[in-house]
C-alpha positions as CSV (number, residue, x, y, z in Angstrom):
1,X,54.4,22.4,161.0
2,X,55.0,20.5,157.8
3,X,54.1,22.8,154.9
4,X,55.7,24.4,151.9
5,X,55.8,27.7,153.7
6,X,57.4,26.3,156.9
7,X,61.2,26.7,157.3
8,X,63.2,23.5,157.1
9,X,65.4,22.6,160.0
10,X,68.8,20.8,159.9
11,X,71.0,19.8,162.8
12,X,74.4,18.2,163.4
13,X,72.9,15.1,165.0
14,X,69.6,13.4,164.0
15,X,66.9,14.3,166.5
16,X,63.2,14.2,166.7
17,X,61.6,17.6,167.0
18,X,58.4,18.6,168.8
19,X,56.6,18.5,165.4
20,X,57.6,14.8,165.1
21,X,59.9,15.5,162.1
22,X,63.4,14.2,162.0
23,X,66.2,16.8,161.6
24,X,69.3,15.9,159.7
25,X,73.0,17.1,159.7
26,X,73.5,20.8,158.8
27,X,74.8,21.3,155.3
28,X,76.1,24.8,156.1
29,X,75.8,27.7,153.7
30,X,73.4,29.7,155.9
31,X,74.2,33.1,157.4
32,X,76.3,32.1,160.5
33,X,75.1,33.1,164.0
34,X,77.1,32.1,167.1
35,X,75.2,31.6,170.4
36,X,76.6,31.1,173.8
37,X,74.4,29.6,176.5
38,X,75.6,29.5,180.1
39,X,75.3,29.8,183.8
40,X,77.6,30.1,186.8
41,X,75.7,28.2,189.5
42,X,73.0,26.2,187.7
43,X,69.5,27.2,188.8
44,X,70.9,29.2,191.8
45,X,71.9,32.2,189.7
46,X,71.1,34.2,186.6
47,X,71.7,32.3,183.3
48,X,72.6,33.8,179.9
49,X,72.0,33.4,176.2
50,X,74.1,35.7,174.0
51,X,74.3,36.0,170.2
52,X,77.1,37.2,167.9
53,X,74.6,39.2,165.9
54,X,71.0,40.3,166.7
55,X,69.8,40.5,163.1
56,X,70.4,38.7,159.8
57,X,69.0,38.8,156.3
58,X,66.1,36.5,155.3
59,X,67.2,33.0,154.1
60,X,69.1,30.1,155.6
61,X,70.5,30.8,159.0
62,X,73.1,28.5,160.6
63,X,73.3,28.6,164.4
64,X,76.3,27.3,166.3
65,X,75.4,27.0,170.0
66,X,78.1,26.5,172.7
67,X,77.3,25.6,176.3
68,X,79.8,27.4,178.6
69,X,77.7,26.7,181.7
70,X,77.7,24.1,184.5
71,X,74.5,22.3,183.6
72,X,72.5,21.2,180.5
73,X,71.1,23.8,178.2
74,X,69.4,24.0,174.7
75,X,68.4,26.7,172.3
76,X,65.1,27.0,170.5
77,X,64.1,29.5,167.8
78,X,60.6,30.8,168.3
79,X,58.8,33.1,165.8
80,X,56.8,35.7,167.7
81,X,56.0,39.4,167.7
82,X,56.0,39.4,171.6
83,X,59.0,41.1,173.3
84,X,61.8,38.6,174.1
85,X,61.3,39.0,177.9
86,X,57.5,38.9,177.8
87,X,56.7,35.4,176.6
88,X,54.0,33.7,178.7
89,X,55.5,31.1,181.0
90,X,53.4,28.0,181.7
91,X,53.7,24.8,183.8
92,X,55.0,22.4,181.2
93,X,55.6,19.5,183.7
94,X,59.3,19.2,182.5
95,X,61.5,19.7,185.5
96,X,65.2,19.2,185.2
97,X,65.3,18.2,188.9
98,X,62.7,18.3,191.7
99,X,60.8,21.5,191.1
100,X,57.8,22.8,192.9
101,X,54.6,23.2,190.8
102,X,54.2,26.4,188.9
103,X,55.3,28.1,185.7
104,X,58.5,26.9,184.2
105,X,58.6,27.0,180.4
106,X,57.4,29.0,177.4
107,X,55.0,27.6,174.8
108,X,56.9,26.0,171.9
109,X,54.1,26.2,169.3
110,X,56.1,28.6,167.1
111,X,59.3,26.6,167.3
112,X,61.0,26.7,163.9
113,X,64.4,25.3,164.9
114,X,66.4,24.0,167.9
115,X,69.6,22.3,169.1
116,X,67.6,19.1,169.5
117,X,68.1,16.1,171.8
118,X,69.9,15.4,173.9
119,X,70.4,18.8,175.6
120,X,73.9,20.3,175.4
121,X,76.1,19.2,178.3
122,X,78.6,21.7,179.8
123,X,81.3,22.3,177.2
124,X,79.4,20.9,174.2
125,X,78.5,22.7,171.0
126,X,76.0,21.9,168.3
127,X,75.2,23.5,164.9
128,X,71.8,23.5,163.2
129,X,70.4,25.4,160.2
130,X,66.9,26.8,159.8
131,X,66.2,27.0,156.1
132,X,64.2,29.8,154.5
133,X,63.8,32.1,157.6
134,X,61.4,34.8,156.7
135,X,61.6,38.5,157.7
136,X,60.2,39.0,161.2
137,X,60.8,38.9,164.9
138,X,62.1,35.9,166.7
139,X,63.0,35.0,170.3
140,X,65.8,32.5,171.1
141,X,65.4,30.7,174.4
142,X,66.7,27.9,176.5
143,X,63.4,26.2,177.3
144,X,64.5,23.7,180.0
145,X,62.4,24.2,183.1
146,X,63.1,27.6,184.8
147,X,65.9,28.7,182.4
148,X,63.8,31.3,180.5
149,X,62.9,33.1,183.8
150,X,66.6,33.0,184.8
151,X,67.5,35.0,181.7
152,X,68.1,32.5,178.9
153,X,66.5,34.5,176.1
154,X,67.5,36.9,173.3
155,X,65.7,39.0,170.7
156,X,66.5,38.1,167.1
157,X,65.4,39.8,163.9
158,X,65.4,38.6,160.3
159,X,65.2,41.4,157.7
């Protein structure tokens, strides 16, 4: 994930990403995208991830994510040509609470940016910038166990 062609990630709080790199405070200046992640009854009802825009020009993109739900959420930017609602779901062994065995998360191999750790508590917001986003198709997801299947996903395009 560390290469000259890989986008660079910045976040409002230092975190360790899945690639082992450390993200740093966002410097702003990227095309702004507001995202709202939420739920009404935790894992007992559909959950949502909505965006202020579905497409932006290539370059730096600054995401501001607000959790309007009742439980923890996150947002991950995945680069993929798959439809936003057709990502393979696998057993990641990462339950938020006691969960029976089975599929619960999507693969994060193509993760190019995220809200980072810790997850967003109800009412919290976080901003992060993905530098140098290339034209292509992306899917934005909450990848806490079970959340993708409950509807926390959105298509996103960079032109």
